[in-house]
Each structure stands twice: as C-alpha cells, then as structure tokens.
MIVO-59835 format. One record per atom (N, C-alpha, C, O, CB): x, y, z; residue in one letter. Coordinates in steps of 0.2 Angstrom, whole numbers, plus 5000, padded with zeros to 4 digits. Each point is the difference from the previous one (the first is absolute). Glycine has a CB too. Example, Ala and Ser with C-alpha at 12.3 -4.5 7.8 and 13.67 -1.06 7.14 Angstrom:
2
506649725039A499650065000A500450065000A500549995003A498649955003A500750114990S500450065001S499650055003S500350065001S500349914989S
//
This chain:
91
493051034948M500550025005M500750014996M500350055002M499149885007M500850034987F500650004996F499850004993F499549974998F501249985011F499850074986K499950004993K500549944998K500650015001K499150114998K500049824999R500449954997R500450024995R499850034995R499449895008R501550064997G500450024995G500250085000G500350024995G499349884998G500250135012G500150075001G500750025003G500050055003G498849964998G501749954998W500750025002W500250064996W500050004994W500349885009W499950175001L500350064997L500750015004L500050025006L498850034991L501749934999R500750005003R500049965007R500250025005R500050104990R499549825004N500049955006N499650035006N500249985005N500949984991N498450085003K499650025005K499349974999K499750004995K500950115006K499149875005I499349985000I499650055004I500250005006I500149874992I499250165000K499750055004K499349975001K499649974996K501050134999K499249925012S499349985002S499650065001S500350055001S500249855005S498950094993D499550065001D499950015007D499650045002D499949944987D500849975015E499950015008E500650045003E500050005006E499449894994E501050144996G500550055002G500749975001G500450045004G498650025001G501149894993F500749975000F500349984994F499649994995F500149975016F501050044988T500349984994T500649955002T500350015006T499450104989T500449845001V500549955001V500550014994V499849994994V499449935013V501450094995E500550004994E500549945001E500349995006E499650144994E500249844995V500549945000V500650014996V500050034995V499049905006V501650065002G500650004997G500649965003G500150015006G499550114991G500749845000G500549955002G499749965006G499549974999G501450124998G499549915009N499849965005N499750045006N499949985006N501049954992N498850135000T499650045004T499350024997T500050014994T501150035012T498549984999L499350024998L499950075004L500250005006L499449884991L500250175000V499850065004V499250005000V499750004995V501450065002V498749955009Y499350015002Y499950075002Y500350035004Y499549854999Y499850164993L499850075001L499350015002L499649974997L501350064995L499050015013E499350015003E500050075002E500450025005E499449864998E499850164994G500150075002G500750034999G500249994994G498849995014G501250054997N500750034999N500549955003N500650025002N499050104998N500249825002R500549955003R500249954995R499749994995R499750025016R501249964991R500449964996R500349945004R500350015005R499950084986R499749855007M500349945003M500349964995M499849984995M499350025014M501649984992T500449964996T499949935003T500249995006T500650104990T499049864999V499949935002V500549964996V500050014994V498850015010V501549934999T500449954997T499549944996T499649985003T501450045006T499249974985I499649954996I500549954997I500650024999I498550064999I500749865000I500449964996I499649994993I499449985001I501149965009I499850074985T499649994993T500149934998T500549975000T499850154997T499149855002E499949934998E499850004993E499850054997E499949915015E500449984984P499750004993P499350024999P499850034995P501049885004P498850075006S499350024999S499750055005S499450015000S500549874996S500650155008G499750055004G500550035005G500650004998G498349955001G500950065007Y500450035005Y499949975007Y499549975002Y500550134992Y500649895010T500049985007T500150075004T500550034999T499849854999T499350135006V500150075004V500249985007V499749955004V499450114990V501449975009A500349995006A499650045005A500150065001A501149924995A498349995008E499550035004E500450045006E499750055002E499549864995E501450065005E500350045006E500250074997E500250045005E500249855000E499750124989T500250074998T499450054999T500150054998T500949894996T498450035007I499450055000I499950015008I499849965003I499749994986I500850115012G499950025007G500250075002G499950025006G500349864996G500250154994R500250075002R500050044994R500249984994R500549985015R499050104991W500050054995W500750034999W500450005005W498450034998W501449984991D500750024999D500250075003D500650015002D499349934987D499650105013D500150065003D500050005008D500150055003D499450004987D500449895012D499949995008D500349935001D499649955003D499450134998D501649904998L500349935001L500049985008L500149955001L500550074988L499350035015Q500149995007Q499349965003Q500149965005Q500750144996Q498749914996H499449975002H499649954996H499950014994H500050105011H500049834997R499649954997R499350024999R499750035005R501149884999R498950084990I499350015000I499649955004I500249945001I500050114987I499149965013P499649955004P499949944996P500050014993P499550095013P500449854997E499949934996E499450014995E500049974995E500449975015E499050094992E499550014996E500150044993E499849984995E499550015015E501150064991E500350044994E500449964996E500050004994E499950105013E500649864996R500449964996R499649954996R500249984994R500750035015R498649954994R499649964996R499750034994R499949974995R499949965016R499950134991R499650034994R500550024994R499849994995R499450065014R501449974993I500550024995I500249944996I500050004994I500450095013I499749854997A500249944996A499549984996A500149974994A500549995016A498750044992R499549984996R499950054993R499949984995R499549985016R500750114990N500050044995N500649984994N499850004994N499750095014N501149904995I500549984995I499849934997I500150004993I500850065014I498849904996Q499849934997Q499550014995Q500049984994Q500349965016Q499250104991L499450024996L500350034993L499849994995L499450025015L501350044991A500250044995A500449954995A499950014994A500250095013A500349864996L500449964995L499649944997L500149994994L500950035013L498549964997E499649954997E499550034995E499849964995E500249985015E499950124990S499550034995S500450014993S499650014995S499950065014S501149924991Q500450004994Q500249934998Q500349994995Q500250125008Q499249845000G500149934998G500549965003G500249954998G499350094992G500949995015Y500549975003Y499849965006Y499550015004Y501250084993Y499749855004N499949965007N500450045005N500550034999N499349864995N499950115012V500350045005V500049955007V499549975002V500250144993V500949885007A500149975007A500350055005A500550044998A499749844996A499550125012I500350045005I500249965006I499749965002I499550134995I501549925004F500349965005F500350045006F500249975005F500049944987F
//
C-alpha cells in the first residue's frame, strides 16, 4: 500500500490513489483531482489530526462530505502516516 521511508518532499503516496502531504500545522490530502486541507499538531513521535477539519474539499467549502467518506479519509491519513513509523491520534 505504501512505501516505508518513501517520503518525497513530505509526500506519502498510496497505490490506492491518494497522497498525503505534510507541512507545518497542516496536512493536504489529495485524491484524484480533489484536495482537502486538514489541521494537524506535530508531536515528538507523530501527529495529532483534528478530525473536525476532515469534512470539506477545498474546492467545495459549502458542502460537508458524508460521514462514511470522512471516516474513510481519516483512516487513509492515519494509515499513510503510520506507514512511515509515526504515531497518529485523531481527535
């Protein structure tokens, strides 16, 4: 699913069609031609992801995504970060 240590300019690519980019206090989740900016807190051993910021695509801020899609994206983000050896908490 992921290549361990495969960070390329802070990007983690999945063979399932999504990419996670980490930078500062934000994470960008890319899927197809869609982009979602998610708030994170960088911890010494990993990241804390603000679940409430997983909910709207950057190109459609008026509409919240369905709960099932939000959970899937949160899980994808968690798996991507954990694949690189980071601890991940989603709150």
